[in-house]
N, C-alpha and C positions, 0 to 999 in steps of 0.2 A: 162433347161429342154427345147426341141426344141419347137420353135412355129409351128403354122399349115403353114406356107410357108416352113417350112423342107419337106414336105410330098411330093412326086413327083405325077406325074401323074400316073393314075393305069395302063396304059399300060407301063409304067418304073419301073415298083417295080421289075420285074425281071430282068432288065436289069442293069449291074452293072456301077458305076460312074465312075471305072478305071479300065485300062489295061495295062499289061505288056508284052513288046515284047519281044523276045529271046535275045536280044543284051542289056536286061534291060534297057529299051526306055519306061517312064511310062507318060498314055494320059489320061485324065479326060474327060467324056463325055459332051458336051454342047449341046445345040438347034441344034445349026448346023452342029454338028460333033465331032469327036475329037480332042481335042489338046494337044499336048506334053508339059508336066508341067517339064520334068528332066530327067535323068537316075538313075540306080540303078546296077551296072553292078556285084558288090562283095555280092550279095544276091540275094534268092529266091524271086519269084515274090510274094510270099504272105509276105515278109520280105519288098519289097519294095512297096507294097502297104500299107503296114501300115505306113509307115515312112510316105506316103502322105496324108493319111486319120488323121496322130496326128496334120500335117501342117494343115488341113480344122477345125481339134477340134479346135485348137488355136486361129483361126479366129472366129467360131462359139462362141468363148470363149469373145472373145472383142466384137461382136454382144451383146451377152448377156448382159454384163458387160454395155456398153452403155445404153443399155434400162434401166439396173434397176437405174441408173445412173439419167436420165430423169424420172423416175417415181417418186422415193426419193424425186428431186427438191434439190435446196442449191446449184446447180452450174448453174452459168448463161448459158441459150439456148443458147445464140450465141458461146461459147468455145467447146458446145455439138455439135454443128452443124458444127464448124470447124473440130472436133474429126470424126464426121459422114463423112463428105465428104474425110479426110485421107481415113478413112475406106473404103468408096468408091473406092476410087482411087487404094487400094490396094488390093481387089477383083476383080479387072481388073487385064484377066491376070495370077490369082494366080499361084501359084507352090504347088498346093493343091489335093488332090481327095474328091469329096462330093458335094452336091447338091447347087452349088456354087449363080446359080441364085437365089433359092429360098433366101438363104442369102443375096445377095443383095437387093433382094425385100426389105426383112426386114428392113434392112440401108435407102434403100429410102424412106420408110414410114416413118422412124423415122425422116430423114432430114425433110419430110413435114411438121410434128408435130411441130419440133422447129423452124423451119420459122415461123411459127405463132406466137410464143413464143416469137423469137427474133424481133419480130415486139411490141408485148407489152413491151417486154424487154427495146427493144428503144425510146418507147414512154414514158417510167416511167423514165428513163435515161434522157431524155427532161426534165421534168418535173423536175425532181431532180438538175438538172441544172439550169434551171431557177428560182427556189429557193436559189438555193445557192448565186445564183447572186443577188438575191433581199436584202439576208440578209448580204451576203460583201456589197452592195450598201448602205444599212440603217448602216453598221461600219465605211463607209466613210463619210459620210453626217456628224455623228454625230463626230467624229474627224473634220472634216473641220469646222463644226459650234463651235464647241471650239476651233480651230484656229484661225475663226476669231472672239471671242470676245475680249475685252478690256481687257489686262493682269492685269489691276488693281481692274478689277471688279471679278476676277476670285478665288475662294479657291483652294488654289494649292493644298494643301494636298489631298483634297478627288477628284478633279481635275486627279491628279496623279494616284489614284487609277483605275479613270473610264478609262484613258488612255492604263492603264497597263489589267485592263480588257478587254477591245476592242480588245488589242492585243495576246490576250492569246484564245480569241473568233476566230478571224484571223487563228490564229494557227492550232486551232483544225477545222477549217471549211479545211484548208488546209490540213490536214494529214487524217483526217475523212471523208470528203464534195467529191460529184463527180468531176470529173476533169474538171475546165471550160477550154471556146476554148482560146488559147493561146494570141489571142491579147484582148479580152475580160478581162483575168485574170490578162494580164500586165496592162492595162490600170487602172482599180481599185486599184492594187497596188501599182502604182506610186501616183494615190493621197492619197491612204492611209499614204504612207511613205511620202509624202511630207507635208501631215497633221500634222505627228506625227512629223516630222522636225522643222515644224513653231511652235507648241505647245511647243517642247524643245527649242528653241529659247526664247520664250516668259518666259518659266518660269527662264530659267537662266537670263536675263534680269530682269527681278522680283527681282529675289533673291537677284541678285546685287545692284540695288537701295535699296534693304531693308537693305543688310547689312549696305552700307555707312549709311543710313537712322540710323541704328543701334548704329553705332559707334558714331555717332555726340550724340544721347543722352546716349549712354554711356559715353562717355568723359561728358558732363554736371551731369551727374550722380555722377560722380566719383568726380569731385569739389564739389558737392553740399554735399557729404559724409565727404569729408575732412573739411569743413566748419563745419559742424555737429561734427562732432570728436574734433574740437578746440575750442568747446562751453565745454568741459567738465571740466575745472578750475573754472567754473563760475556757475558753480550746479546750482540752483534753477533758478537761475536773467537769465540764458540763453534761458528757456522757451521761453520766446516770441520769441525771434530770432531764435529759433529751428522750431517753429509752420510757420514762414515766409519761412524757407528753406524748410518744407513740402509743402506750397503751391507749390512752384517752381517746387518739385519732381510731385506734380499731375498733373500739366501742362506739363511737360516735353513730355510724350511721353513713348514708349514702346523702351527698347534696348535688347529685346531677353531674351525670359524666363530665361535660363542660367545664364546671367548677371543682368537680373533684381532680380533674386533670391538671387544673392551673395552680390550684394549693397545693397538691401534692407535691409539683415541682419544688416549689417556695420550701414547702416543709421537708424534704429530702435534702435540697440544696443546703439548707442548715446545718443538718444532720453530717451530710458529707463534711462540711467543714472543721467538724468536732472530730469526725474520726479521720480526716485529712490532720488535721493536729497531732493525735495519737500515732498515725503513721510515721511522721517527722521525728518525733522522740522517740519511736523504739526504731527507727533507722540509725540513729544517733546513738542509741543504745548498744546496738549491734555491731554497729561499728568499731565504739568505745569497748566492747566485749573479745574483740578479736585474740587480743595477748592475752586477757585472762583464760580464754579457751586454751590457749595455747600452754600455759603454768598449769592449767589444773590437769590438762593428759600428761604433763611432763610428773607430776603429783602420782597421775594414777601408776606411772612404770615403774615408778620408786613404790608404790605400795602392793605392787603383784610380786613383787619379790619377797615378799612378807611370808608368802605361802611358804619358802624355801629353809625359813630361820625356824630351827628347832627348839630353841630357848622361846618360851611363850612370853614370860617378863621381858625379855628382848624386842619380840615382835609387838606386843603391846604397846612397848613403851616408843616404839617407832613409826607406828598407827598412828597414836596419839598426835608425834609429832605432825605429821603429814595432814591430821585432821584440823590441826590448828592452822597451817598454812592455808589449809585449804578453805578454810572460814575467813581467814583474814584477806584473800583475792575478793570476796566479794559476790553478788549476784550477776547472772549471766542472761544477757539475749542475744536470740529469741529464747523463751522459756523452755520448749522441746529440747535444747540443745543443754540446754541446764540440767533438764529434767534424766536425760543421758548418760552425762558426765555423773550426778550423784548415783543414779543408778549403778552404773559400773562400781563406785565408793563401796557401795551399802553391801556389794557382793561377798568383797574382799574383807570388810567388816563381820559379815556374818559367818564365812567360813572361819574367821581366826576365834568369833566366841563361841561357835561351835566346838574346835577344838578345844578353848579352855573348857567348857563345861566337860569335856570327856575327860580330859586330864583330872578335874576337880572332884570328880564322880569316883575316878580309881584314885585317888591319893587321899582322900577324903577320911581321917582318922575316926571318925564315929563310923562310917561305913565300912574301915578296916577291924575296927573292934567286934561289930555285928558279924563281920565274917568269919572271925576268928570263934567266936563264941560258936557260932553253927559248925564251924569244924568241929570243936574240941566234943560237941553234943551227937555229931555222926560217928566220930572216931568211937565214941563210949558206947553207940548203939549197935555199930559195927561189931566190937568186942563183942557183947552181950547177943546177939544174932547166930555168932560164929560159936559159941558155948553152946547155945539151943539145938543149932547144927548138928551138934559132934553129940549130944546128948538123944537128940532123934535120930539120927543113923546109928546108934550103940542099939537101942530099943528096938529098930525098925519099922518105926511107926511112918509109913511113907504120906500120912496125910500132914503129919507136923514135919517131916523134913521139905515138902514141898512148899509147905508156910514159910518157913525161916530161909529156904533160898529165895523165895521171891523176893519177899522183905528187905533181904541180905543185899539183895540186886539192884535193890530201888537205893538203900542207902549210899552205896558203894557211887553210883551215879551223881547221886545229889553233890557227896563230896568231891569228886572228878571235875563237877562243874564249879566245885567253889575253887580249884586249884588246890586243893587238898592230898 
């Protein structure tokens, strides 16, 4: 649909835009007169004008398409502006018949609009470039910080993942981000590339050292495995030596997961064989202990009746005989069952010893002599205090009465405690 700019001035509405000479020369009317646009010698004047009007229609279609693209957006204003400039140049001295001036005016108006849009686009582009520079600078600084770390403090598995992620982001910025100024882009890439190279060098050196350390530990553990496997003929008697080897294994360090797992499987199998021998022996001992356990339980039943024996001499004799039989039966397996039985017998022994100590204290001649002497002294003291009390009562001395009474009561209480 033609724009208002296509409309000609009123006075020019009736004037034709083109004319044809007798020799087929075709001209277009412009503001300053007629301009020859070409010749069409092999046809009529109507055919000649129709041909050059089609040329004008083609140009008008290009202008209309450019206007539509500008309105829809999605195309860089700078690119559209370049197209508009080319179209403007194309309209100058165009070999076409029509209102070329109006068509060119539309192009020039669109060029002005696109110029303003291009400025906005350029500002946005500069902002995008600045943001891209910031993002890539951050990537460079992260890579350089990783390169500056002590290789011994780096978790290299995670560091490798992080560095790969940084490189992927760099490539994404390179492919999808705005184009950076050449010098800035080259400078940032050189820093990033150098940091990556340093990190790779440190990683290779770290793993080379780690491989050497692993080799040393691997050789050491291999020797421990050989020593452990050599203990097999000793059976249970090799367990002590195996435990010493196990302590050395724990302090040896790491040989790498794969090597450690394989060596440990052999080392553990050697230990399992030794402990299996112990298990077999303990199972045999436990089977042999069944009759011993029953025998000791029977002795315990006899020993419990000792608590009812009033004669301590006979009780001690009976318990001694039971203890001798107990020892003759021998050790019991497993040990926890033996400890339970021994504890039961020990409680009976303790109870009897407590009875004996109590009886000894009660019937000890020396203790009796001391008690009799104390009874005599208290009896004499009581008689003396009774005399003093009688004299105090006779004299009516209340203080002396109270003092004598208190002392007399204390002495009588002591005598009662001694059984006097």
